[in-house]
N, C-alpha and C positions, 0 to 999 in steps of 0.2 A: 489587858485590853482596855480600850477607852470606855469609861462608864456609859457613855451615850452610844456605843456601838450595839448593833443588833446581833453582831457576830460574837458577842460575850458569852462566857460560859455561865451556867447556872449558879445560883447564889446561896447566901447564907440561910440558916435556918432561923425562922422567926417564930416566937410563940403564937399559938392560936389566939385570934382575936386582934393581933397586930393591925394597925390601920395601914393598909396598903391596897391599891386598886387592884381589881381582878386581872386587869391586863398584865400586871407584874407578878402574878401568882401562877407559876408554871407546873411545878410538881408538888404533890402532897406526899408527905412521909408521916403517917399516923397522926400525931398531934402537932406537927410542925409543918411549916411550908418551906419550900425551897425556892429562894428568890434568885432570879436569873442575874442579878447585877452585883450580889453581894455573897460571895462564897470564897472559899479558900483553895479552889482548884488551881488558880494560877500559882499558888504557894506550893502545893503539892508537885505541880509540874517542874517548879524550879528545884524543889528538894530532889525529885527524880534525875533532873538534869545534872545536878551537882553528884549525885550518886553514881552516875555514869562516869563523870570525871574522875572521881576516886577510884572507881574500878579500873580505868584506863591507866590510873597513876602507877600501879604496880608494873604493868607491861612496859610502860614508856621510860620508867626509871630503871628498868632492868632489875626489878625486885621480885620477880616471880609472877604468880598468877593471882594471889590473894585468896581470901577465903571463899569457898564455894558450897553451895547446897544443891544437890541432885544436878550437878554439872553446870550450875549457873552462879556466876559471881553477883555482887550487889547490883552491878550494872544490868545484868540480865534479869534480875527481879524488878529493878525500876523499869525496864522495858515492858514488862508484863503489866506493871501499873499504868504506864502511859497507854498501852493498847486497851485496857479495861476503861479508862477515862474516855479515850477516843471512841470506843464502841458505843458508850452511852450517849455522848454529845453528837456524834455524827449520825446515829441512828435517829436522834431527835430532829436534826437538821434535815435528813432525808425524808423522814415521814411527814415533815410539814412544809416541803418546798417541792416545786416541780423540778424534774430531773435536770433541766437545763441551768436553772438557778443554782442547784445544788453543786453541779459539776464546775460552773464558773467560780464559785466560792472556795471549792476544794483546790482547784488549780492555782487561784490567786493566793490562797494561803500558804501552799507548800513550795511551789515552784520558784518564784521570783527570789526569795531569800537563799534558796538552795543554789540556784544559778550564780547569784552575786558571790556566795561563798566559793564556788569552784573558781571563778575569775580571780577572786582575791587571793586564793591559795596558789594559783598557777602563775599570776603576775606580780605578787608581793611577797608572800611567805617563801615560795620556792627560790626565787632570785636572792633573797636575803641568805639562805642556806648555801646556795651555790657560790655567793661572793665570799661568805665566810670560809668556804672550803677552798676555792680556787684564786680568790683575789681579783677576779674580774668576772665579767659576764660572758667572755668568749666561749662559744660552744653550746651556751644554755639553751638557745631558742632552736637549735637543730638537733639536739640530743633527744632520742626517744625516752620516755614518753614526752613529746614537746608539749609547752604549755597549751597550745591550741588544741592539741591532740587529747590532752587530759580533760579539757572542757568539753569537747565534742563527743568523746567516748562516754562520758558520764551524764550526758545532758537530759537523758531519759529517766533519771533517777537510779537506774541500774548501774551500780559501781563496776566498771570493767578495768579501771586503772586507779591506783592509789599512790604512784610516785609521779613526780614531774622531773624529767631530765635525770632520773635515778636518785633525785633528792626525796627526803632528808637523808643525809649522811652525817657521820660523826655523832650518832645519837645511838642509845641502847637498843632501839627498836627502829632500825632504818628501813627506807623504802615505802613509807606509807605515811601520807600527810593527814588523811582524815578517816579513821576507822569507825566512825560514828555514822556516817551518811547511809551505809547500806540498808539500814532498817527502814528509810523512807520509802524505798521501793515497795516493801511489803505492806507498809501502812497504806500507800496509795491503792494497792491492789485490794486491800480491805475496803477502801472507799468504794472501789468499783462493785465489789460483791454486795455491799448494801445498797448501791445505786440500782442494781438489778433486782434485789429482794424487794426494795421499796416500790418497784414497778408492777409487782404482783399483788393483786388486791387481797389475797388471803393473809399475806403477811401483815397487812394494816388492820384487819378486821379481828386478829386473835394472836395470842402470844404463842399458841401452840406450834405454829410453823417455824417461829424462830427458835423456839426450844428444841424442836427437832433437828434444825440445822445445827445447833450447838451440839447435840448429841451426836450427830453424824460427824462433825469436826473432831470430837474427842475419839470416836471409834477409828477414825482414819489415822489419829495420831497413835492409837493402840496398835495398829497395823501398819506402822509406818515403813517397815522394811519392805512389806509386800506391795504397798502403795508406791514406794520409791521404785521398785522393780517394774511395775506397770507403767510408770512415768518415764521409763528409760534412763533412770538414775540421774534425772534432771536436778541440778544443784539448788534450785529454788524451792524445791517441794519439802525438805526437812524444815525449812525456816518458816514456809507458810503454814504447814501443819502445826507447828509449835505455837505460832502466834495468833492464828486465826480464832482459836477458841477464846482467847482473852478478849478480842474484840467482839465476838458474838455474845459473850457473857455480859460485856457492858451494855450491848443493844438490848439484851434481854431484860436486863433491870429497867432499861428505859420504857419497854412496852408494858412491864408490870408495875411501873411507878405508882399506880393508884392502890396497888395491893400490898406492896412491900413497905414494911415499917422500919425505919431507921432508928435503932436504939443501942446504947452501949452494951447491954446484956447479949444482944443478938450479935454485935461486932465481936465481943470476946469468944462467943460460942462459934462464930465463923472462922475466927483465927485458929481456935483449937482444933475445930474439925478439918479446916484446910490443911493444918500442919500434919494432922494424921493421914490424911489422904497422899500429901507429897511424900512423907516419910514411909508410908505403908503400901503404897501401889506403885510398883515400879513401871517405868516406861511412859505411862500416861497419867499418873497421879497429879502431876503439876497442872496439866490441862484440866483434869476432872475438877480440881479445886478452883478454877477460874472464877465461877460465879461468887464463890466465897470471898475470894481476893478482891473482886469488883465490889462487892458489898462493903468490906472494910474500908477500901479506898474512897467510896462515895460517902460513907459514914464520917470518915476524917474530913473530907471535904465540906461536909456539913456543919461540923461542930467546931473546927479549928478557927482561931481568930485570923482575919485576913488584914494584912498592912495596907493602908490605903493607896500607897504608891503602887503596890502590886496589882490592886484592883483596877487601877488606870493603865498600867504599862505591864504587858506580858513578855518578858525578856527570856523565858525558859527555851524558846526555839533557838534563839541566838546563842544562848549559853551551850546548847547542845551541839550546834553545828560548828562553832568556833574553838570549843575548848581543846579538842584534840590537836589541832595545828598549833595552837598557843603552847600546849604542853611540849610539843617537839621542839618549837623554838626555844623554850626555857631550858630543855634538856640539851639543845645545841650549846647553850651559853654555860652549861654545867650546873644548873639549878638543882639538879637531881641529886648532886652530892652533898646538899644541905640536909638530906633526910626526906624520907617519903612525906611526912606531915607538912614540912615547910614547902617542899615542892608543890604539893596539891594546894596548899593555901595561896601560894603565888600565882599558880594557874587559875584558881578561882576567882582572884582579884583581877588578874590581868585580862581575863576573858570579859569582864563586865563592859568596858567601853565599846568592844565590838558587837556585844549583844545589844547594847542600848542603841548604837548606830543602825544595826540591822532593823530594830523595832521602829526607830523614829524615821528612818529615811527609806526603808524599803517594806517592811511588812504592814504597818499601819496605813501608809499612803495607798499601797496596792489594794488592801482590803476596802478601804473607803471608796477607791475608784471602782472596784468591782461591785459594791453596793449601789453605786450611782448609775450603774448600766442596767440594773434590774428596776422595773417599774415598781413604784410603791404598791402595796396591796395589804389588805387586813391580815393581822398576825394572830392565828388561833391563840386561846389561852394556854394551851399545852405545848406550846413551841419551846424547844430547848434548841438554841441555834449558835453555839459558840463555834468559831472557826480556827481551832488551834490544832496543830499536829500534835499527837501524842507520841509520836515515835522518836525515840531516842534510843540508840543502840548501845551496847556494850562492846561491839567489835565488828567483824566483817564475816561473810559467810564462809563456811568450808571450802577450801580450795582458793580462797582469796589470800592475798598477802597478809592481811592483818589478823592474826590469830586471836586477838582480843575478842573477837565476836563469838568465838566457840561458845561463849557464855551469854549470848544474847539472842 
């Protein structure tokens, strides 16, 4: 994100006594201060986005499913990290903004780049594959799912179609152009949950209500089979139950930011205890460990060095939304035959121009425009207001075409 943007993520740890104005001091972590402009959260999001790319590489190269832990591949675990970061940042945004301003920023951050990606997929990537297979575009625009149909059926964030005119074909994983986009629907649902909670005064006055909401979310995951039955076996329920605890855990750390100390011994202890819960508690241990995962992720965000370029430019969202179709085009050209490592590296590099274009031409201009529509006002010292989607997924929901999501 631009260093001057009030939509930036919270920043780097500064030693106590560092000369910096109070207006730039947002969160206290023991003997350190969390600066809103200088942290490594953009770097972590980029790492998570590339973890999703690597996880998808196994599927898209026809090389199996890759390593898994408790049914989640590395992309699934990256998604949990994304939701934990997002929960922390978005709760800070809601707690310090009126609901109208909050929703404008949320929509501006997630929808425009998503919609452009749908259009590019339908009218650029898919025709390339059709031409590769058929030698002309005859029949492309009238074959279901038509390009226009693809865009319109997915326009609300809920992915209802993954192919365009039956493409991609001639690849190890046919019929799905972007198996990452599914998670944005659930992330935006979490935004709405926080929007509602932030409108209830008791959630702003005390951490206990949000802690109770987290406990309830874990309990629902523990009883997911029963909850799914009560919900009429709705396909969205398992994914919301799986992801919401991580979002709420991040939010809980935000409201406890004055009391929680970020230190490496506690990060190590959190890692060990989290691993014990994940391995020792079947069914809901992963969600029970969400606050520990969130703690470790935020500790890393506080202590890792942040490249200056990433401080000014956040391309993680673009990497996320464009990596999957780029991987499919490379597979169409036979790049997966070079081996999984080479295939993933090619995809990682080839996605960068699209991600940069998305950031420079869509995401940053839209966010600046959204800020301009909101009247300036005093910003409290405790504001944390980055406006970046954490959601990146490792596949698509059960019942959808792309099985890679079974781990996200």
